C-alpha positions as CSV (number, residue, x, y, z in Angstrom):
1,M,-56.7,130.4,63.5
2,S,-53.7,128.4,62.2
3,G,-54.2,125.5,59.9
4,N,-52.6,123.1,62.4
5,L,-54.7,124.3,65.3
6,E,-57.8,123.9,63.2
7,L,-56.8,120.4,62.2
8,L,-56.3,119.5,65.9
9,L,-59.8,120.8,66.7
10,Y,-61.2,118.5,64.2
11,A,-58.9,115.6,64.6
12,I,-59.1,115.1,68.4
13,P,-62.8,114.3,68.5
14,A,-62.5,112.2,65.4
15,L,-59.7,110.2,67.0
16,V,-61.6,109.8,70.2
17,I,-64.6,108.5,68.4
18,A,-62.7,106.2,66.0
19,I,-60.5,104.6,68.7
20,S,-63.4,104.2,71.2
21,L,-65.5,102.3,68.7
22,H,-62.5,100.4,67.6
23,E,-61.7,99.2,71.0
24,M,-65.3,98.6,71.9
25,M,-65.7,96.3,68.9
26,H,-62.7,94.2,69.9
27,S,-64.6,93.7,73.2
28,V,-67.9,93.0,71.6
29,M,-66.3,90.4,69.3
30,G,-64.6,88.7,72.2
31,Y,-68.0,88.6,74.0
32,W,-69.8,87.2,70.9
33,L,-67.1,84.5,70.7
34,G,-67.6,83.4,74.4
35,D,-65.0,85.4,76.5
36,T,-66.7,87.8,79.0
37,T,-63.3,89.2,80.3
38,A,-63.6,92.5,78.5
39,M,-67.3,93.0,79.5
40,E,-66.4,92.3,83.1
41,H,-63.7,95.1,82.8
42,G,-66.3,97.6,81.5
43,R,-64.9,97.7,78.0
44,I,-68.1,97.1,76.1
45,S,-68.8,100.8,76.4
46,L,-69.1,104.0,74.2
47,N,-67.5,105.9,77.1
48,P,-64.1,107.1,75.7
49,L,-62.6,107.2,79.2
50,R,-63.0,103.4,79.3
51,H,-60.7,103.1,76.3
52,I,-58.3,106.0,75.9
53,D,-54.9,106.8,77.3
54,P,-53.8,110.5,77.2
55,I,-50.4,109.8,75.7
56,T,-50.7,106.8,73.5
57,T,-54.4,107.3,72.3
58,V,-54.3,111.1,71.8
59,A,-50.9,112.7,71.8
60,L,-49.1,110.1,69.7
61,P,-51.4,109.9,66.7
62,L,-51.9,113.7,66.7
63,V,-48.1,114.1,66.3
64,L,-48.1,111.5,63.6
65,V,-50.9,113.2,61.8
66,L,-49.1,116.6,61.9
67,L,-45.9,115.0,60.7
68,G,-47.8,113.5,57.7
69,L,-47.5,109.9,58.9
70,P,-50.2,107.4,59.1
71,P,-51.9,107.8,62.5
72,F,-51.2,105.0,65.0
73,A,-52.8,105.0,68.5
74,A,-52.5,102.6,71.4
75,A,-55.5,102.5,73.6
76,K,-55.7,100.7,76.9
77,P,-55.2,97.0,76.0
78,V,-58.5,95.1,75.8
79,P,-58.3,92.0,78.1
80,I,-59.1,88.9,76.1
81,N,-58.6,85.3,77.2
82,M,-57.9,83.5,73.9
83,F,-58.6,80.1,75.5
84,R,-62.2,81.1,76.3
85,L,-62.8,82.1,72.7
86,K,-64.5,79.9,70.2
87,Y,-61.9,78.8,67.6
88,E,-59.1,80.0,70.0
89,E,-56.3,81.4,67.7
90,F,-58.8,82.0,64.9
91,G,-61.2,83.5,67.3
92,M,-58.4,85.9,68.4
93,A,-57.9,86.8,64.7
94,L,-61.6,87.7,64.5
95,V,-61.2,89.8,67.6
96,G,-58.2,91.5,66.0
97,L,-60.0,92.2,62.8
98,A,-63.1,93.7,64.5
99,G,-61.3,97.0,65.3
100,P,-59.9,97.8,61.9
101,L,-63.0,96.8,60.1
102,T,-65.0,99.2,62.4
103,N,-62.6,102.0,61.3
104,L,-63.2,101.1,57.7
105,L,-67.0,101.2,58.2
106,I,-66.8,104.7,59.7
107,A,-64.8,105.9,56.9
108,I,-67.2,104.4,54.3
109,L,-70.2,106.1,56.0
110,A,-68.4,109.5,56.3
111,G,-67.3,109.2,52.7
112,I,-70.9,108.3,51.6
113,A,-72.1,111.4,53.4
114,L,-69.6,113.6,51.8
115,R,-70.2,112.2,48.3
116,F,-73.9,112.1,48.2
117,T,-74.9,115.1,50.3
118,G,-72.3,117.7,49.3
119,L,-71.8,118.8,52.8
120,D,-69.1,121.4,53.3
121,G,-68.0,123.9,55.9
122,T,-67.4,122.6,59.5
123,I,-69.4,119.4,59.1
124,G,-67.8,118.7,55.7
125,T,-64.3,119.2,57.1
126,F,-65.1,117.0,60.2
127,L,-66.4,114.2,57.9
128,L,-63.3,114.5,55.7
129,I,-61.0,114.3,58.7
130,N,-63.0,111.2,59.9
131,V,-62.5,109.5,56.5
132,S,-58.7,110.2,56.6
133,I,-58.1,109.1,60.2
134,N,-60.2,106.0,60.0
135,V,-58.6,104.9,56.7
136,G,-55.2,105.4,58.3
137,L,-56.2,103.4,61.3
138,F,-57.6,100.7,59.2
139,V,-54.6,100.2,57.0
140,F,-52.0,100.8,59.7
141,N,-53.6,98.4,62.2
142,L,-53.8,95.6,59.7
143,I,-50.0,95.4,59.3
144,P,-49.1,91.9,60.5
145,F,-46.5,93.1,63.1
146,P,-47.1,92.5,66.8
147,P,-49.0,94.0,68.6
148,L,-50.9,95.5,65.7
149,D,-54.3,93.8,64.9
150,G,-53.1,92.3,61.7
151,S,-50.6,90.3,63.7
152,R,-53.6,88.3,65.2
153,V,-54.4,87.1,61.7
154,L,-50.9,86.2,60.9
155,Y,-50.4,84.4,64.2
156,A,-53.5,82.2,63.6
157,L,-52.0,81.1,60.2
158,A,-48.3,80.9,61.1
159,P,-46.3,77.8,62.0
160,E,-45.3,77.4,65.6
161,G,-41.8,78.8,65.1
162,V,-43.1,82.0,63.7
163,Q,-45.7,82.2,66.5
164,K,-42.9,82.0,69.1
165,V,-41.0,84.9,67.5
166,M,-44.2,87.0,67.4
167,M,-44.8,86.4,71.0
168,Q,-41.3,87.5,71.9
169,I,-41.8,90.8,69.9
170,E,-45.2,91.4,71.5
171,R,-43.6,91.1,74.9
172,M,-41.5,94.2,74.0
173,G,-44.8,96.1,74.3
174,F,-44.8,99.7,73.2
175,G,-41.0,99.4,72.4
176,A,-42.0,97.1,69.4
177,I,-44.1,99.9,68.0
178,F,-41.3,102.3,68.3
179,F,-38.9,99.8,66.6
180,F,-41.5,99.2,63.9
181,M,-42.1,103.0,63.3
182,F,-38.5,104.1,63.1
183,V,-36.8,100.9,61.7
184,I,-39.2,99.0,59.6
185,F,-41.8,101.6,58.5
186,P,-39.3,103.7,56.6
187,F,-39.0,100.8,54.1
188,I,-42.6,99.8,53.8
189,G,-44.1,103.3,54.4
190,P,-44.4,104.3,50.7
191,A,-46.4,101.1,50.1
192,I,-48.7,101.6,53.1
193,I,-49.3,105.3,52.1
194,R,-50.1,104.2,48.5
195,V,-52.8,101.7,49.9
196,Q,-54.2,104.4,52.1
197,Q,-54.4,106.9,49.3
198,T,-56.0,104.3,47.0
199,I,-58.8,103.7,49.6
200,L,-59.2,107.5,50.1
201,N,-59.5,108.0,46.3
202,V,-62.3,105.3,46.2
203,L,-64.2,106.8,49.2
204,L,-63.9,110.4,48.2
């Protein structure tokens, strides 16, 4: 079995778990803050089919992993009505943070299992892949560029002029992500990778 094929066999279920929990926790946080929209759309669920998109959730991050880039995945958008949330803009920031922080928690738990149980073989490799993927998703999604989750925090703190620019970028949809990956990321990528590696060193 080639190394890349073996990596895919571990990475696919790890990505599905990581992204499903990430998206579900966006929905849960929205519900806790008073907006039932995501719940009404069935997004408070551990069923991956409620959250994943075959292209943007699975194919795209796997290609990025194989290219040695931080994995980014776009699941089906979680429907949130900001005006039904407690704290409105700041509530939306909490909704945004819920996903990446879930990935960090998964990475911490998998890292603890590796460090204190000495697991190896198939289980150990799967845990290691979980740590790597979830740290990547945590760091990448916290970048404050629309529509990444970190932009929700920046939006809540930014003046109105900056908010308008961010809304225009977000309207670009997936095009904004491609612009970010191929125009902006080459400049900030080394710093992002250093942050990711630092967290991995702490956890592992």
